[in-house]
C-alpha positions in Angstrom: -35.9 -76.6 -14.2 -38.5 -76.3 -11.3 -38.0 -73.1 -10.4 -38.9 -72.1 -13.5 -41.7 -73.8 -13.9 -42.9 -72.1 -10.4 -41.8 -69.1 -11.5 -44.0 -69.4 -14.6 -46.8 -70.5 -12.7 -46.8 -67.9 -9.9 -47.4 -64.9 -12.2 -50.6 -66.6 -13.5 -51.8 -67.5 -9.9 -51.3 -63.8 -8.4 -53.3 -62.3 -10.5 -55.8 -65.1 -10.5 -55.6 -64.9 -6.4 -56.3 -60.7 -7.3 -59.4 -61.2 -9.4 -62.6 -60.4 -7.9 -65.4 -62.6 -8.2 -67.7 -61.9 -11.5 -70.3 -60.9 -8.6 -68.5 -58.3 -7.3 -67.4 -56.8 -10.0 -71.0 -56.7 -11.5 -72.2 -55.6 -8.6 -70.0 -52.6 -7.9 -70.5 -51.6 -11.7 -74.6 -51.5 -11.0 -74.1 -49.8 -7.9 -71.6 -47.4 -9.4 -73.9 -46.8 -12.8 -77.1 -46.4 -10.5 -75.8 -43.8 -8.4 -74.3 -41.8 -11.5 -77.8 -41.8 -12.9 -79.6 -40.9 -10.1 -77.6 -38.1 -8.7 -75.9 -36.8 -11.6 -77.6 -37.9 -15.2 -81.1 -37.8 -13.6 -81.0 -34.0 -12.1 -79.4 -33.0 -15.5 -82.1 -34.3 -17.5 -84.9 -32.9 -15.2 -83.2 -29.5 -16.2 -83.6 -29.7 -19.7 -87.2 -31.4 -20.0 -88.1 -28.5 -17.1 -86.5 -25.4 -19.5 -88.3 -26.5 -22.3 -91.7 -27.8 -21.0 -93.3 -24.0 -22.3 -92.1 -24.4 -25.6 -89.2 -23.2 -27.3 -90.1 -19.9 -28.1 -90.4 -19.7 -24.2 -87.2 -20.8 -23.4 -85.4 -18.5 -25.7 -87.5 -15.3 -24.2 -86.3 -16.3 -20.9 -82.6 -16.2 -22.3 -83.1 -13.3 -23.9 -84.7 -11.2 -21.3 -83.2 -8.4 -20.5 -82.0 -9.3 -16.6 -80.8 -12.8 -17.7 -78.3 -11.1 -20.3 -77.0 -8.7 -17.6 -76.7 -11.9 -15.4 -74.5 -13.6 -18.1 -72.6 -10.2 -18.6 -71.8 -10.2 -14.8 -70.8 -13.4 -14.8 -68.7 -13.3 -17.8 -66.7 -10.0 -16.2 -66.1 -12.0 -13.0 -64.5 -15.0 -15.0 -62.8 -12.9 -17.3 -61.1 -10.9 -14.2 -60.7 -13.2 -11.6 -59.2 -16.0 -13.9 -56.4 -14.5 -15.1 -55.7 -13.0 -11.8 -55.7 -16.5 -9.8 -53.7 -17.7 -13.0 -51.1 -15.5 -13.0 -51.1 -15.7 -9.2 -50.9 -19.7 -9.4 -47.9 -19.5 -11.4 -46.2 -17.3 -9.7 -46.9 -19.2 -6.2 -45.7 -22.6 -7.8 -42.9 -21.4 -9.0 -41.8 -20.0 -5.7 -43.0 -23.1 -3.9 -40.9 -25.5 -6.3 -38.3 -23.5 -7.3 -36.9 -22.2 -4.0 -36.3 -22.6 -0.7 -37.0 -20.6 1.6 -38.4 -19.8 5.7 -42.3 -20.6 5.4 -42.9 -22.2 2.3 -45.2 -25.0 4.3 -47.1 -21.7 5.6 -47.5 -20.6 2.5 -48.6 -23.8 0.7 -51.8 -23.8 3.9 -52.6 -20.3 3.1 -53.5 -21.0 -0.4 -55.5 -23.9 0.5 -57.6 -21.5 3.1 -60.7 -20.6 0.5 -61.0 -24.9 0.4 -61.6 -24.9 4.1 -64.0 -21.9 4.3 -67.7 -21.8 3.6 -68.1 -19.3 0.7 -71.0 -17.9 2.7 -68.1 -17.2 5.3 -66.2 -15.5 2.6 -68.7 -13.0 1.6 -69.2 -12.1 5.4 -65.1 -11.4 5.3 -65.8 -9.3 2.9 -68.4 -7.8 4.1 -67.0 -7.4 7.2 -64.0 -5.5 5.5 -65.6 -3.3 2.8 -68.9 -3.0 3.9 -70.8 0.5 5.3 -69.2 -0.4 8.7 -66.3 -2.7 8.3 -63.2 -1.6 8.5 -62.7 0.8 5.2 -66.3 1.4 4.6 -66.6 4.8 5.9 -63.1 6.0 4.0 -64.5 4.1 1.0 -68.3 5.8 1.4 -66.1 9.2 1.7 -64.7 8.7 -1.4 -67.5 7.4 -3.4 -65.8 3.7 -4.4 -68.5 0.9 -3.8 -67.6 -2.5 -2.7 -70.1 -4.3 -1.5 -73.5 -4.8 -3.1 -71.9 -3.8 -6.6 -69.5 -5.2 -8.8 -66.2 -4.7 -7.5 -67.4 -6.5 -4.2 -68.9 -10.0 -6.9 -65.1 -10.0 -8.4 -63.3 -9.6 -5.2 -65.6 -12.9 -4.0 -65.0 -15.1 -6.9 -61.5 -14.3 -7.2 -61.2 -15.5 -3.3 -63.0 -18.7 -3.9 -61.0 -20.2 -6.9 -58.3 -18.6 -5.5 -56.2 -22.3 -5.3 -57.2 -24.2 -8.3 -54.3 -22.9 -10.4 -51.8 -23.2 -7.9 -52.7 -26.5 -6.3 -52.7 -27.9 -9.9 -49.2 -26.6 -10.9 -47.3 -27.1 -7.5 -47.5 -31.3 -7.9 -46.5 -30.6 -11.5 -44.0 -28.7 -11.4 -42.1 -30.7 -8.2 -42.7 -33.9 -10.5 -40.9 -31.8 -13.5 -37.8 -30.9 -10.9 -35.4 -28.3 -11.7 -32.9 -29.9 -14.3 -34.1 -28.0 -17.4 -34.2 -24.8 -16.1 -30.5 -25.2 -14.8 -29.3 -27.0 -18.1 -31.1 -23.3 -20.0 -29.3 -21.1 -17.5 -25.8 -23.0 -18.2 -26.5 -22.6 -21.8 -26.9 -18.6 -21.4 -30.7 -18.2 -21.1 -32.0 -15.2 -19.3 -34.4 -15.7 -16.5 -37.4 -14.7 -18.6 -36.3 -16.8 -21.6 -35.9 -20.0 -19.2 -39.6 -19.3 -17.6 -41.2 -19.2 -21.7 -39.2 -21.3 -23.7 -38.4 -24.1 -21.0 -41.2 -23.6 -18.1 -44.5 -22.8 -20.0 -44.0 -25.4 -22.3 -44.0 -27.7 -19.8 -46.9 -26.8 -17.5 -49.1 -25.4 -20.1 -51.7 -28.2 -20.4 -51.7 -28.3 -16.1 -52.2 -24.6 -16.4 -54.9 -25.1 -18.8 -56.6 -27.6 -16.7 -56.4 -25.4 -13.5 -57.8 -22.4 -15.6 -60.6 -24.8 -16.7 -61.4 -25.8 -13.2 -61.3 -22.2 -12.2 -63.7 -20.7 -14.7 -66.1 -23.6 -13.9 -65.9 -22.8 -10.2 -66.1 -19.1 -10.4 -69.0 -19.3 -13.5 -70.8 -21.5 -10.7 -70.1 -19.6 -7.7 -73.1 -18.9 -5.3 -72.6 -18.4 -1.9 -70.0 -16.0 -1.3 -71.7 -14.0 -4.1 -75.0 -14.1 -2.8 -73.7 -12.3 0.1 -72.0 -9.6 -1.4 -74.1 -8.5 -4.3 -77.0 -7.6 -2.6 -79.4 -9.1 -5.4 -80.0 -6.2 -7.7 -81.6 -7.2 -10.8 -80.0 -6.5 -13.7 -76.8 -4.9 -11.6 -75.3 -7.3 -9.3 -77.2 -10.7 -10.0 -74.7 -13.3 -11.2 -76.2 -16.4 -13.6 -76.6 -18.5 -10.1 -78.3 -15.7 -8.7 -80.6 -14.9 -11.2 -82.0 -18.7 -11.3 -82.6 -18.3 -7.4 -84.7 -15.1 -8.1 -87.0 -16.6 -10.7 -87.4 -19.8 -8.9 -88.7 -17.8 -6.0 -90.5 -15.8 -8.2 -92.5 -19.1 -9.4 -91.3 -18.3 -12.6 -90.0 -22.1 -13.0 -89.5 -22.4 -16.9 -87.3 -19.4 -16.8 -85.4 -20.7 -13.8 -84.8 -24.1 -15.4 -83.9 -22.2 -18.8 -81.0 -20.4 -17.1 -80.1 -23.2 -15.1 -79.7 -25.1 -18.6 -77.1 -22.8 -19.6 -75.1 -23.5 -16.8 -75.7 -27.0 -17.3 -74.4 -26.8 -20.8 -70.9 -25.1 -19.4 -70.9 -28.0 -17.5 -70.9 -30.0 -20.2 -68.6 -28.6 -22.1 -66.0 -28.1 -18.7 -66.3 -31.9 -18.3 -65.1 -32.6 -22.4 -62.5 -30.0 -21.8 -61.4 -31.6 -18.6 -61.4 -35.1 -20.0 -59.3 -33.7 -23.1 -56.7 -32.2 -20.8 -56.4 -35.3 -18.5 -55.6 -37.1 -21.9 -53.1 -34.6 -22.7 -51.5 -34.8 -19.7 -51.5 -38.5 -19.4 -53.5 -37.7 -16.2 -54.8 -41.4 -14.7 -56.1 -40.0 -11.4 -58.3 -37.5 -9.8 -57.0 -33.6 -9.0 -55.8 -33.4 -5.6 
């Protein structure tokens, strides 16, 4: 009887001991909300205020400018090529790492993470070293009239490199947690490799794959450093939206710069909403590694 009474009291006392004082809870909450407002909400609000500072007509004029439209088309082109490439690689890499045993697996995982540890500017300089006029392949490319640096292909290469790990790093832990039992069962029941992949593996990873694609798309659209090095800043030809914002700002066209920046900000809000939806669908409780 005494033991039952003690066991009934212990959980409540333990919870009380673990409960933070009200002052600490409210203090940390106010601190977090203050940091959120100061570093995220206030700058975002300022972008839209400056974008519409000269009125709606000036905003529309800045968005409809041919250089802005060209920058938007180039950004979307880079995203439409780099994201599918990284999605395909991410699925293949996650499949290889989680479903097979081979020598060098840890090295492969480390290589996938290289773009996380390399500055985007350094990434751009690497492509200049390899494909530039005085680079390793520059003379041969010049002889065959194949432009890479200061052209669209260089921008796509730089964007693909910077966004390289996102899908793979999202799928690897997900597929590791799922194991291989369902795939093995499908093979035992007579499914082919492709049937197993499309009917078992893809349905199991679809939300994680979409989550990685959303993050990859956001990073690709907002990339500045690597693209700035390889683009040449040619207006209407090799400027993406982030580069176009810089040029407008340097030209003291502040309303135009903030108008274009508002487009990127709106996409960031859409990305955040998509991210939260996918977190809900996948039952994610914490941040992505």
